[in-house]
N, C-alpha and C positions, 0 to 999 in steps of 0.2 A: 504493500501499500505504499509506505514510503517513498522504494523506489519509483512508482508510478508516479505520485505528486512530481517529484525528484525531473523525470521525466519532460512531465507535461511543461513544467518550469521551464527547461532544456529549449524543447521546442518553440516555448514564447519567444524565448531570448533567440531564436535562431530567424521566426520570424520577423523582429526587431533590426536584425540584423541583416537581412533581405530588402524589408523595407527602407532602409537608411541609405546601404547598397545603391537600393534606385535612385532617391533622390542625389545622391554623390553621385551616378553618371548622368545625369541632368544638368546638374551643376557644370558638373567637368565640360559636358559635352557643349555647356553653351559658353563656357569658357576658350576654350578651343575654337570656336566660332569665333567669337570676340578678337582674338587673338590672330586668326590667319586673316580676317578683314582691317584689321591693324595694318599686317605686312604686307599686306595689299595693296592699301592705301601708300603705307610708305614705301613701296615699289613705285608705284603709279608717278609720285611725288617723284621719287629722286630719276626715273624714266623725263620727264616733264625736265628737271634741273637739265639733265644731261643732252636732251633736245636743243635748250636753249644756250646752253654753253654753246656749243657747237654753231649753234644760227649768228652767235657772237650778241648776245642778246644781256649776256652778265659781263661788265668788265672788273671784275674781283680787284684790281689795281687802283680805279679811281673810287670801289667803296670801301676798300679799305685805308686808304693812304690818311683820310682823315684818322681816323681810332691811332694808326701808329703816330700820325704827328700828335695825338696826347697822350699815348701812354708814355712817351719819350722826353 
């Protein structure tokens, strides 16, 4: 009788563990999806900056010269 109660308690604990794992999986899936979106956005920005650099739209010397002069 005592063993049956212990076994019921173990089964209830296993059920709780499974429910928590399902919840955690959903949270991890969402986190991974958000991370993938972030990486995709950063990649798109990098590609855009690279394209603009190749087209000569950014002049880093002109952009950073005032900062370098201030730092001196």
